[in-house]
Steps between C-alpha positions, in 0.01 A plus 500: 500500500168602652479796732372430851201726474383284203525175699205320639645369832263205502624388156868588522654166608819483708714204584753504783775243486619442857296440814757612763433797728570771236322321220198443714494860615522633146230253379274599787556879442393458133203276586381751756502764226247290305731323255452134414823350656636148505816424697721197437667344801749207496374373836170319475414588856522875413255453213264315738529765771438788262201344328330352806613715792575837335841499662856402413586348838841384390641832379252770612317378813226711652424699184149461354509484117254632245225260394581602141842334526528144364801271537629222275781244493484501119753749360382487140141561607599799713677659206240419237273775371649769718550860413769545770729246652683591826805282571602471867715197538851471650785573258646152524180335363399778253626326188377151596156639587457706186627223270155338543352802324747517206305563184170500684463870597245688304600792289287741702645402837731753665737385774596676818790359701498547874797261557840617601838344422750400237515160339821325613608336176402771250525813722165608349265716698153362563362701209782360283388147599137587423589624155728211430257225604167652393620672181344835592643840409544814703154619392343222704723498811490719815655464843356591843721562796536706810571510873193300606404224729216259416330512840502880502348523154242241606410718795478803274797681648597789270756364245671643195643275227633557149386345179746526208469419130673609184147522355331803665147379427562174688655685795194719516265205473680310778507816716123535476427130540699468822440842660275530802458776760756329721722347226650784294675405176741728318631440150849487362643427154809301590456146627858423605554630855133505578461120507774251431 
């Protein structure tokens, strides 16, 4: 796992799965830091709005988005060749969404879940679903959670969130990737209870 200080932000590629308000805000935050970011959205109008109007008018109206942020309706393309994949989809569609990527995730790709909830049938947490569907181990999975609101983060209100992973190097990497002067990220080693 590379350390953040060794990362060339222009070459470190990030995919964000989920173009709702929270997914868009996280994608924009990362793009504004200089990372190459591609966000996948289910709604074609969201992809069009982000790419051509630099705004997600459906879920985050009135917020100008970074010109470095690109949107796609192609899930496999959004995940391909990425160093970090951020998953921000509703819990009830997590498994169905990720099934498209089964067996297709590169060995170097780490995954950060920013989705909350428990799967109804299996009672798995979202990280449990991630590991089950994508076949990734604890060393490649982190979770991001906290008392935050998308519009407040977009407007750079001071916010504190937690990133948790059983793999300390991944937690540190995610902390440094996401942290900004107004978006503080603290690390934790236990994922259950931080993000379901």
